[in-house]
Every structure is written in C-alpha cells, then in structure tokens.
N, C-alpha and C positions, 0 to 999 in steps of 0.2 A: 330117200326123198329122193336118186332122177327115175326109179322103179313109178314111183308112182305122178309124175311127169308123163312119164310115154305112154301109145300108143297103145289100147289093150294087146296087148300077147307076146308085145315085143318090150323085153329085159334085157337088162345089161348085169354079165353076172363079176360078183368080186370079183377075180384073177382078172377079168375087161378093166374094170374100176381102176384098178392096183397098173396095173399096164400104162394105163394110160394119164393117171397122174406119175405116178413114177416117173417112165420119157419127158414125161414136163416139165418134171425138175432139171431139164438136165440145161436149161440156161445159168442155174445156180453152181454149176461150172468155171463161166463164166465169170461169175461177180466171183467164185470163187480164186480165179484164179487174177485179178482184178485188183483184192485186196491184198492181193501182195508187190503192188505194184502205188497203192493208193489209200487213206483211210477213209475205210467208210460210212466213218463218223460222225465229216464231215457236211459240205453240202452237196458237196459234190456227190459223194460218198450214199447217200441218200436218194438224193434222182435216178444217182443208178443202179441203187439196191430197185425202185420203185421200177420203178424202166422191165427190173426182170422180172419181177411181181404181176407186173403185167403180160410183161412176153410166152410167162405162164403159163400161161392166170384166162389166156387165147386161142392158147395151140388144143389146150388141157380142152377150153371148150369151145374148141373146134370139130374135133376130136368126138369127141359124149351127140355134137351134132349130125354128124355126118355118118353117126355110126344107127343113132339111133333116131335119127329122119324129126326130129325136134328145131326147127332151123326159126321156128313161133315164138319162141321160150328160152331163146341162146342169154338174153338178160340173170331168166332165172336161176340158167345152169351157171355161169358166171357167178349172180357174186357170193357161191361159200365159199370158192372154188378160190377165188380174189381169196377171201378170212380164212382160207384152210396154206393157203402159199402170204399169208403175211403173217398171221404166227410161225410156218415152220423159219419165215429168214429170219423172225426179232427169237427165235432160238439161237437160228446159224447167226446173228448179230452179237447177240448179248453173253 
C-alpha cells in the first residue's frame, strides 16, 4: 500500500518495511517491563498500552515519511500502522 502512495520511482522494499515495523516494536519492551509491576487490564494499564501504540505508530510513520519523502501523506500511512500495532497489542495483552 505504501508503494502506491509514493512518488514514481521511489519504492520501499519488503526488508526495509519489516525492519521499520520491527524497530518500532521497541516500546512494547517497555510495556512488557511495566506488566511485571502493573496489571495491564485496568485503567492505568490500558492508558499506558494506548500510549505505547501511539509511540510505536509515530516512530514507524516518521521512518516511512522521512525515507520516502511523504510528509503530505503521513496520516494515510499512520492509520494502517496504528491498526497493525493495535492488533499486535491485543494479541500480546489477551
């Protein structure tokens, strides 16, 4: 989908996509560390989880935006990335 949004001649490869999405999973390590001390199924845990999703989405979106020169389409990139990290958190949390 990102390749359809980029300018002609500028493409993102599968390995760089996997690298960006994997690197942006780093905040989930902080969530795992916090889950040792705080129950993530209460209000504080859910708020912290949403913060982690937003942090990961912002990091991945900025990587794609800077690498592909897509500053005018950042919100179109951010939405599917947010859904990806949200579904990943649901799998990890429950």
